[in-house]
C-alpha positions in Angstrom: -10.8 -2.3 24.9 -9.5 -6.2 24.3 -8.1 -5.7 21.1 -6.5 -2.6 22.2 -5.0 -4.5 25.0 -3.8 -7.1 22.7 -2.2 -4.1 20.7 -0.3 -2.8 23.1 0.7 -6.1 24.2 1.9 -6.7 20.9 3.8 -3.4 20.8 5.1 -3.6 23.9 7.2 -7.5 23.3 8.3 -6.3 19.8 11.8 -4.2 19.9 11.0 -0.8 19.2 12.6 -0.9 15.6 10.7 -4.0 14.8 13.6 -5.8 13.8 13.2 -9.1 15.4 9.8 -9.0 14.1 8.5 -11.4 11.1 7.5 -9.1 8.0 4.7 -11.1 7.7 2.9 -10.6 11.4 3.6 -7.0 10.4 1.9 -7.1 6.9 -1.1 -9.4 8.7 -1.5 -7.1 11.7 -1.8 -3.8 9.4 -4.4 -5.7 7.1 -6.2 -6.8 9.9 -6.6 -3.7 11.7 -8.1 -2.4 8.2 -11.4 -4.4 8.8 -11.7 -3.4 12.4 -10.5 0.1 12.9 -13.6 2.1 11.6 -15.8 0.7 14.3 -13.6 -0.4 17.3 -12.4 2.7 18.9 -8.4 1.7 18.7 -5.3 3.7 19.1 -3.0 3.2 16.3 -0.5 6.1 16.4 2.6 4.1 18.0 1.9 1.2 15.6 1.6 3.3 12.7 4.8 5.4 13.3 6.7 2.2 14.0 5.9 0.3 11.0 6.2 3.5 8.8 9.8 4.0 10.3 10.2 0.0 9.8 9.5 0.0 6.0 11.5 3.0 5.5 15.0 1.5 6.8 13.8 -1.7 5.5 13.6 -0.2 1.9 16.3 1.9 2.1 20.1 1.3 0.6 21.2 -2.4 1.4 24.3 -4.4 0.8 24.0 -7.7 -0.7 24.4 -9.1 2.5 22.0 -7.1 4.4 18.7 -7.4 2.0 15.6 -6.0 3.4 13.3 -8.6 5.1 9.9 -7.0 3.7 9.0 -8.3 0.1 7.7 -5.9 -2.2 4.6 -6.9 -2.4 4.2 -6.4 1.6 5.8 -2.7 1.3 2.7 -2.3 -1.3 0.2 -4.0 1.3 1.4 -1.9 4.2 1.3 1.2 2.3 -2.2 0.4 1.6 -2.5 -0.5 5.2 -1.5 3.3 6.0 -3.6 4.9 3.9 -6.6 3.0 5.1 -5.7 3.3 8.8 -4.5 6.9 9.0 -6.9 9.6 9.3 -4.8 11.5 6.4 -4.2 8.8 4.3 -0.9 8.9 3.0 -0.3 12.7 3.7 2.2 12.2 6.5 4.1 9.4 4.6 5.9 11.9 2.0 9.5 10.2 3.1 8.3 7.1 3.0 6.5 7.3 -0.4 9.7 8.8 -1.8 11.3 5.9 -1.0 9.1 2.7 -1.6 7.1 3.8 -4.6 10.4 3.9 -6.7 10.9 -0.1 -5.1 7.3 -1.1 -6.0 7.9 0.4 -9.4 11.6 -1.0 -10.3 11.4 -4.9 -8.3 7.1 -5.2 -7.8 6.0 -7.7 -10.2 2.9 -6.4 -11.5 2.0 -9.4 -13.9 1.8 -11.6 -11.0 -0.3 -9.3 -9.0 -3.9 -10.7 -8.0 -7.0 -8.4 -9.5 -7.6 -7.6 -5.8 -4.0 -6.4 -5.5 -3.5 -4.3 -8.5 -6.5 -2.2 -6.9 -4.7 -1.9 -4.1 -1.7 -0.5 -6.0 -3.9 1.9 -7.8 -5.2 3.2 -4.5 -1.6 3.6 -3.5 -0.9 5.4 -6.3 -3.9 8.0 -6.3 -3.8 8.5 -2.8 0.2 9.4 -3.2 -0.3 12.2 -5.4 -1.1 15.0 -2.9 1.6 14.2 -0.6 4.1 13.8 -2.9 2.8 16.9 -5.4 3.3 14.9 -8.3 2.5 12.1 -10.4 4.2 8.4 -11.0 2.6 8.4 -14.6 4.6 5.8 -15.9 4.0 3.4 -12.9 0.0 4.4 -13.1 0.0 3.3 -16.7 2.1 0.4 -16.0 -0.3 -0.7 -12.9 -3.5 0.2 -15.0 -2.3 -2.4 -17.5 -1.5 -4.8 -15.6 -5.2 -4.2 -14.5 -6.9 -4.4 -17.6 -5.0 -7.8 -18.4 -6.2 -9.0 -15.0 -9.9 -7.9 -15.6 -11.5 -10.2 -18.1 -11.5 -13.0 -15.6 -12.0 -11.6 -12.2 -14.1 -8.4 -12.9 -17.7 -8.0 -11.1 -20.2 -5.1 -11.9 -19.0 -3.5 -8.4 -15.2 -4.1 -9.2 -15.9 -2.4 -12.7 -17.7 0.4 -11.1 -15.1 0.6 -8.4 -12.3 0.9 -10.6 -14.1 3.7 -13.2 -14.3 5.9 -9.8 -11.3 5.2 -8.7 -9.4 5.8 -11.9 -11.1 8.6 -12.7 -9.2 10.5 -10.0 -6.4 10.1 -12.5 -8.4 12.6 -15.1 -9.5 12.5 -18.3 -6.1 12.4 -20.0 -5.5 9.3 -17.8 -8.4 7.2 -20.1 -7.0 8.8 -23.4 -3.2 7.1 -22.2 -4.8 4.0 -20.9 -7.4 2.9 -23.6 -6.7 -1.0 -22.3 -8.5 -0.1 -19.1 -10.7 2.2 -21.0 -12.4 -0.7 -23.1 
């Protein structure tokens, strides 16, 4: 109950569009909620609706004087958190995915992302397939190749088994298109 009270209080203090809220606060709160939402019965509907609306506005077209506040990696983290916190995954966020995935694809610095962040990107891309009814094949391959490059120094047996299970969802054709990860 305490966490629900704190979340409700945070939402009541934040302006409806979250425009006066620091992006790092929103990202930190969303990611933190993924760690507790399964075993604490927390109502997240309002929080998720406000975060997704804020992301959509932030990722939309801006002139140079009014760039979005949220960094590209923050968009990726929030998509991952929405996937984790929403019972239907990314299905309710079709419009958001259509705006944010191209932003991440075109401006994300995959080579600088940690292995963990690339795993999250993989999860988001695979979860986005159903709501979009399509694949972002070129982006999937870029993420998988960046992941393959990051693995030699940072790959436990558990992570390796998770990655195989995760990318197996992409189908057999994926493995032939991305031998770097298959090896």
